[in-house]
Structure formats: structure tokens, C-alpha cells
N, C-alpha and C positions, 0 to 999 in steps of 0.2 A: 221385601228388603228393607232393611233401615237407611233412612238416606240421614243426612244433617245436612242444613243448612244455614250456612253465617248467616245473623242479618246484623244492618250495621247500629242499628241501638242498642245502647245497652247494653248487657248481660244477655241478650235473648236469643230463645235457641231454638231451630225448627225440626223435630222428629221427624218419620210417618212410618207406618208401615200399613201395609196394603193388605187384605182379608174383602172377601166377597161381601159376604155376609152383616146384617144389624145387629147389633149389643146392644144389653139392655147394659148399665150403670148401677150393681144391686148394694153397691155402701161404699163406702173410703175411713179408710183408719191409720191415724198421724199416730207416728210414733218417735216419741226424740232419742237421737243416738247422744253416748256417753263425749262423741268428736264434736257435737255439739251443732251437731249435721240433725235437719229431723227429713222422715221418710215419711210417705203421701204411697199408700194403697190403693191400686181402685179395684174393684173387686170387679170380673166384667162377666159378661153370659159367653161370650165369644170374645175371639182377637176385633179387634177395628182399627182401622184408620187412626191414626191424631198428630197434633201436633200440639208445641208445646215451645210460650213464649214467654215472658216479662214484661212486665212494666210499671216504670216512678211515677212516684207522688198522686199516689202515694204507694206501695210497694205491694207490687200484685203480682200470681204465677196463674195464666191462661192455657185450659188444655182442652182443646176445642175437639171432640170425636166423630168425628166422621159416622152416617147414618145411624147414630146411635140414640138411644133414650132413659129416660130413668126407672128405675124396675119401681113397683108394686112396693110402695109401706117405705122409701127411699128414708133413711132420715140421716140430716148433717152430722158429723160429728163435734165433740167439744175442743177446743182449742186448743195445742199440744204445740209446744216446741214456738217456732217463727211465726209460724201458723195462727193466727188471732180468730178466722174465720174462716168457711166455705159458703158462696155461694153456686145455683145454678141456675143456665139461662140457655137458648138457644138460638145463635149466633144467625144460623136461617135453616130452612123446612127437612126436619130429617137429619139435624145433628145437637150436638149437644158441648153445654158449656161445661166447665166448672173451674171454680176462679176462684182462689188461696187467697186470701188476704194475710198480708206478710206485714212483721214488724222491723223487716229491715231487709235489706238485697239481697237474692241469693243466687248461686248459678247453680242453675239444675240440672240433672242427668237424670236419665231415665231409661229403662228394661222393660220385656216383656216373657215376664212367666208361666207357660204354659200348662193347662193342666185339666187335660182333657182335650174335654169339645171347651172350655172353659178357660181364661188369664184373668192373670192380675196385673196392672200396670205399676211398676215401679218406678217414683222419680225421689231422688234425692236433692233435695237442697240444701247446697250446701254454700256456707256466707261464713266472714270473715277471715280467723287462724282456719274453719275446716277447706275449704278453699287454698290457702294459703299451702296446705299440709305439715301444720304446726301443732305443736300441744296443745291443746284446748286448755284457757286455766284452771286451777283450781275452784270445786262451786265448794259454794258456799249451802248448808242446810237451807237457806230457803230455796237455795236453787234446785235442791232434789223435791221438797216437801211442798213445795210451790207458797204461795203469800195469801190466798185463795180459801176456799171452799170449790174445790175442785170431786166433783162427783164421782163416789166408786162406780169401779168396773167390773162388771158380773160379766163373764164371758158363758153360757150360755152354747151345751153340744148336744146336738140331736141323735142320738145312737144310732149306730149302719145310717144307710144311705144308698141308692144307683141300685149297683149289685148285688149288697148286701142289704136283702131288708128284713132281715134278723128274725125275732121268733112269728109263729103268725096261730093268727087265733083260730076259731072254732069255724069260725065266717068268712075264713080268708080276709083277715083285719091284716096287712104287714106293722109290721115292728118303728118301722119306721117312717110310716105316714103317722103313727102315734104319735111317738117319742119327737117329731116336727111337731106338730099341730101342739102339745104340748109349751116346748120351747117359742115357740110363737107366742104365746099364751103369758108362758112365764117374760119373758122380751118386756115383751109389752105390761104389765104389771109393774114393774123392774124402771123400769124411762117414766111411768105414774109415779114414782117416788123423787122426791127432790134431792134428795141422795147419791142416786144412782145411777149405774148406764148403763144396759147391754148391749152387750156385744152376741150375736148368733155365730157360731165356727160354722156352724150350714147353715145357709135359710134356706136349698133347692134338694130339691130329691138327687145327690151325687153321693158320689163314694169319695172318706175321704180319707186316709191313713191315718192309724192312730198314736203315731209319734208325731204325727203334721196336726193332730188338734189341739194339743195341747201346746205347740208349736205356736203355731195363732196364738191360744191367749196369750203369749209370754210375749210376741209382739203386741198385739192391743192390749199392754200393760194392766193383763186384770189383777186387778184384786181377789178375786176369785174364780173357783172354775168348777163347775156343776153342770156335767154327763149324766144325761137322762136315757134312762131305759123301760121295759116294761117284759119281764122278766117271761119264761117259759119252765115248766114244770111237769115232769112225768106225770105227778098228782095234780090231776086235772080239779082236785078244791082246794090248789093253793091261792092264799090270799093276803093282800096287803102292800104298803108298803115297806120297802126297806133302805136305808142310808148304810155307803159302801165309805171308806176312805182310804187309805193306800196301805199296806202290810210291810214291814221292815224287812220283811224277807226283795220288793220290791223297791224300796227307798234302795236299799243294800244294792240290790243289782243295780239301779239309774246310778246309783253314785259311781261305780265302777264305769259304765258307761263313760261320764261325766270326762272322768277321770285320765281315761284314755284314747278320750279328744283332745286333745291341743287348744280348738277353735270352742268349748267346749267351756274347755276348762277357762279361756279367756276372757268368755263374756261371763260367767263367774265371779271372779275375780275387777270386775270390771271395765276389761278391754287392751290392761297391760298387758304388756311382751310375758309368759311365763318361757323360761329358759328349766332345765333338771333341777335346779335348785330348788327352782317354784314350788313341782310340783306336790310338801307337806305341809304349806301355808293352802296350796290349790284344797288338799286334803281336809284340812283342818274348815274355811271358810265354809264350803258343801257340806261336813259332818255341823255346825252350826246353822247352818243353810236349810237343811234340811231338818232338823230336831227344833227348828221355829215354824216351821212352815207345818209341819204331822201334828204340830202340838193347836195350831188354828183350824186346819182341817179338823180334827179332834170336837175345837169347842162346836168351832162352824156348824157339823152334823150335828151334834148335840143335840144343838137349838132345834134346826130342822126336823130333826125326827121326832123334836115332841112337839114340834107345833101338827104335826103331820095324827099327831098318835091324836092329838084334839078331833081329827076328822072319824077318825076310827078305830076297830083293829089294824094294828101294822104288823109284819109278817115276822119282825124281831123284837122283842121289847128294848135293845140294845143298839151300840153301830155295831156294824161287821167290818170286814178288815179284811182285808184280798188282794193279791198281785195283781190289779187291771194297768196295765200298759197306762191307760186316758189321763193316770193318777200320779205321774210318774214325775211331775214338774216339780224341780226342787223348790223353787219363789213362787211360786203360786202357790198358797190353799186349796185341795180337791178334793171335794167332794163328786158320789155318784149314787142319783137318788133314783133306784128301782120303780117305782109308779105304780107300780102290779103287776100279777098275771094275766096276761093277752093270752094263754093259756088258756087260765077258767072261763067259762062264757059266760058269766055275769059280771068280771071285772072287764073284760073285752068290751061286754056292751057301755058300761060304766065308763072306763079312758075315751069309749068312743065316742060321749058326749061332752057339748062344747062346757057344759053348765057344771059336771066335773071336774073338767081338765081346770073351769076359774078357779074352782074350791080349792081342788088340791095345787093350783100355781101359786093361790092368797097363802094355803098352808105354810109353803116352800119360802117365799119372798117374809112373809109376817117369822121366819127362825133366823134369814141371812136378818132381819132389821133387827129383830131384837140382838144380836150377839154383834157387830158393830154400836149401834145405840151407844155399846161402856164399852166399845173397845176397836176404837174407832182407828186408823192410821192419822200419824197426823197432817196436818194441811188438806184433808175432810170435810164437804160442808156435814156428816157427824162427829167428826172431830170439836166442829167449832162448835158445838150443841153438847156437846160431852155432860152429864152432869143431870140435864134436863129432863133424864128417861128416866129417871131412877136411883136409887145410890147402891144395886146388885145387879148380878145376872144369875141363870139359873145353870146348873150344870147334869146329866142323865148318868150316874153310874153307869161306867160298860165292865166288861169282864176282864177282869187282871188288872183292875186299879184300887188304890186305895189309897185312904184321907190322907196320906204324909203325901202321895205322888201327887193328889188332886191340888191339894196344896202350893208344893210349885209348880207346877201347869201354870194355876191361876195367880202365884207369886203373893198369894195373901198367907199368915200368921195357921197353921191349926186351929190352933184357938178362938181365932174368929170365924170360921167355920163350924165350929160349936156349939159358938154360942148362937150362930146366924141361926145355927137349926136342930137347938135345943139334944144335942147329942152327952151324952153323959161320957160316951166313949171312944174309943177310934175308928169303931167296926163298922162297915158302910156296904149296902145291900146292892146287885147289878142290876140296873131298873131305877133304883133312887132317887129321886129331885131332890138338888141341896140349893140350896141359895149362897152362894157365892158374893162377900158383903165385895165392894171396890175395895183395890189398894190403895193405899195413902194416907198419910196424917198418921197418926198412929200406928195403922192396919201396915206400912209396907214394909217392916222388917222382915227377914227371911224365915222360911218356915221351919219349927223345930228340927 
């Protein structure tokens, strides 16, 4: 049972929950809310007794977890919201202390969310106007994009898990184990890049519902979502990697679900309260958001597919489109990478090899890096170095694309693409690799 104990010093607060077993802290996620509050989400292997209190001079929030320890591979998150840093320590043998360094005084409010045997401890850090219940002041562009060089957050989703083993190979290798190993390798390489930071949707053998997977990426404020799988096929000779993005059918069904949900619609337009008159506005904003998200998804996926082709044969020469639930986030560019066919004996062996997984993860990271090197969100490490990576990017023509559509997606004139690629007309072929000049200067006009 939760106990709340008032402490005389400042705004400190003591809360506790009683469970008998020890817990591991697997990760901490910091999410800055629109109202000025910051949410700290602690991912625990199981519920644990805990207490929360604040300290001043300098401002800190302390979380003491009884009978707990850090999980292997734990990494402190980057600063976000009012939290300028996260530190860990041991106040007593067998206990774990997590210290959040703060930029201002806060009033903490906590809750525990059970998830099977595991749990998430959510601490809301309320300060200033968020505490008083007053509307937050209008945010500036600098508030939104930041004044520094933040890292791009790449959410990595290891497919299947827990009670869902996924596909099973000829020697009884489980897809859920292959995807988790691949996701961990991919996360390690992303974290090694100075401009990116990985967020593992699952970092252990646990089942997570499909909708919750992309919601976790949204909560982590991910810039990109990559779902990792290892496919199965009736034809045991099927081989090669594939890259998928969301189909229009999946986008439209998710839009309908969001618009039918008042809370989702409000979240889409920045947390404002919507009434019946605002439904059209929400629909327009959702359409704009989805179109932009799908365009970025296509472009990043194209870069990743091109990089994977450098490893050898891919299963398809172009990006595939499917109604995958995990790709339905309306505001986080998403792709699903089928790393190979686990039902193919040769590919099962390769996917089980750490060296091969390292090479494949390297190709995926290179594709992501190629995209963000020329199309980075403002306020990021990559954006600060825009232009130092070259003056063009690559685009692999997918089924149904025309030169006009490609020009519109990249925001450059058709004649610039023709000139960069030596094209005499407007015909392009599926699988053809085009050089796309960066938009800017004389090239910034609309396509013909």
C-alpha cells in the first residue's frame, strides 16, 4: 500500500510501496511535457519499495529503491526538461539511489504502473506554473528545438518477445532472441555515434503489445523508430533483408482511431482541449503530421535499404509497404527491417553470428547517418554540422514513384534532379539510385 509521509523540509515527499523481492533498474527515460512538467520513468524488473524526496542548494530529487540494483548495461539518459543530469549510488548495502539534478525546485508526484511481473515507476516533476495549475507560457522556437546540440533519439524495437517467440529456425533458434541480440548491437553502435542515442523498446525477453511499442517510442520523444525482425517463409530458400514502411491503408486506419479518441486528438495538437468544432482542425493537423512522417519514413528507409544492399543480396530491390501496427505512429518516422529469413538454414546461421549482426547493424546505422547528415531536425548535433557531410543525398526509386513525386518529397526542382543525374527526360526506373541535390539558394523553388 502506498504511504505518503509529509516531511517538514521544503517540498520533500516520502512515498513507498511494499513488495518482497529485489528489483533491477533497467533504464530511465525523461519526457518533457507541454505544461512545463517533466516525467521521469524508471523501468524496473519488478516492483520495489521506494521513497522520493527533494533537496535544495542545488535542487535535486532523490529516489531510494530498497533491495534494488542497476541492471547490466544501464545508461543514464541525456538531460531533458528540468532534469540536467541523472546519477546513481548506493545509500546502503542492497539498496539503490537515483539522483536527478534539477534546474529548479519541483513538487514530485509518483505512481507505479504494473506490467506483468515488471513495473514502471513514473515520477512527475511539477514546478512553477505546472504546480499552480496555471497555463504554461507560450514556448519559443528555442524552447522547442533547444539551443544546444541534442542527440537524435533512435527507438529500437526488438520484434516479438516473452510468450511470443516469433518465427523458429531449422535448429530451433527463436526470432525473439535473434531480434533482441540484433537490437542490442544496433543500440551499441548508435550510442557510439556522437550525434545519436538509442532507446530500446524492450531490452529483455518480455512480451509488449504492438500499440504500446510505438507509444513507448513517442514517450521517449524518439526521432526515429526501427522495428527489427527475422522473417519466416514457406520457401526455405528465401533469403535477404527487406525494409518496410507503413502503407496508406495503415495510416488511414490509425488516423481514424486517433480522431475517435479525444485524448489522442488533444495530444496531437499540443494538449489543448478539443470540442466538437475542433474536430476538423485535428483532422487537418493529423493529416499534415502523417504526411510529413511518412515522407521521412520513406526517405530514411531508402537510405537503410541502400546500405543493406552493400552487404549483398536483399530480398526486394525497393522499399515494401505494409499495414504493420508498430509503424503507425503519426509523428515518429518508422520502419521495419526484416534482417533475413530465420527459416533459411544459411541465414539462421548468419543471424546467430555476432560478427554478422555487427555488420548488419553497421549498415543500418550508416543508412540512418546518411539521411540525418543532410536532413537533420533543428537543434541537433547533426543539424549543427549540416553541410559538412556533402551537398547531396541519395534516393532509391520505389514502385509507383515518378520524378515529379520524388522532387516534391525532397522539396527540390525536377530540373535539378535531372541535372544531378544526367537525365534527359522524366522516366525513372524502380530500384534506380538518384542523387538529390540539397534544397537551398537557387534550388529552393517549388518543383515544376
